[in-house]
N, C-alpha and C positions, 0 to 999 in steps of 0.2 A: 392694695388699698392705700389711699392718701387721705389724710385728715387735713382740713383747711380751717384755720381760725383767724378771723379778722379782729383787728384792734385799732384804736386811735379815733373812734368816733366821739362825738360830743356836741356841745352847744357852742356856736360861734355867732358873732355879729356879721351882718351883711358886709361884704368887702374883705372879710377876714380869710384866714387860711387854716387848713387842717391837713394832716398827713395820715392816711390810712395804711395799715400794714396787714398783709396776709402771710401767715406762717404755715408751712406744710410740715407734716410729720407722717410717719408710717413708712411706706415704700418710697422714700425720698430719692432713691437712685434714679427713679423715673421722672422726678420733678423737672430736671433740666432738659428733658426731651419733649416737654409739653408746652403748647401755647397756654397763656394765662390771661384771664380777663376779669373785668369788674362790671357788674350790673347794679342797678338800683331799682327800688320800688317806692315811689312816693305815695302819700295818702290818696286813696281813691284811684290810683293809677296802676296800670300793668307794669310788670318788670320790664326794664329797658336796658339796652346795651349802653355802656359808658366808655369803656376802653379795653384794648387787648394788646398783647405783645407776644412775639413768637418765641420759640424755645431759647434762642440765643440773645434775646433782647432787641432784635431788629424789627423794623417795619411796624412801629406802633400805629394803632388805629384808634380813632376817637369819634364819639358822637359829635355832630356839628355844634351842639349847644355848649360843649365843654372845651372845644378846640381853643388853644391859646390860654386856657385857664388851668386845665388839669394836665398832669404828666404821669404816665405809667412807667415804672421801671422794675427791674428784677435783679436779684443777687442770687445766682445759682449756688454759690458757695455757702450761703446762709439759708437756702431754701425759702426765700421770701419774695413777695412781689408787693410793691408799694403804689399808692396813688396819692400824689401831691395835688392838693386842691387849693387854688388861689382865687381871689376875687369872687368869693362865694356869694351866691344869690339865694333868696328865700326859696325859689323853685328847685334848688339843689337839695332841699330837705327830703330825705328818704332813708330807707334801710339799704345799705350798700353791701353787696355780696361779692365774694371772691369765687372764681371758678377755674378749674384746671381742665384743659382740653384733652380730648381723645387723640388728637394729632399734634404735630409739632408746629403747625402754622395755623393762624386764625383765618377763618373764612367768613367773609361778609355775606355769603349767599345761603348758607345751610342752617342758619338759626341756632337756637339753643341746644339742639340735639348734638352739636359738636362737643358739648361740655360733659366730661365724665364725672366730675366731682364738684360739689358746692360747699361753701362755708355756711355758717349759721347766720351771718349778717351782723352789721354794726350800725347803730343809729347815728345819723348826722342830722342835726337841726340847725338851721340858719335863721336867726332872728331878723325880722323885718324892721 
């Protein structure tokens, strides 16, 4: 079992930056074997993919709307995965969730079923 806890959310002005962090605990020996991802759910919207990174930090993937603005990274020594968010827009307002994959690589084709664990979410609000 892996527990995931997100932090770093808050209220920012449009154009500002925020850095989210996801800390893993429990069976952390498996953390560095898993793909990690970030999802978000905005008001009145379905949960959507934001970004993912493979077990060794390679081949990051991003939703088109955040490319060039968001950066996903991980530190396997600390059992953390971060999401640096720059040039934030009001439409980025959402609850952001961290997820740990069942496999070591992210797949863009198999959907949310690839994720074995989810965090509780952290609120990001971007003022217009």
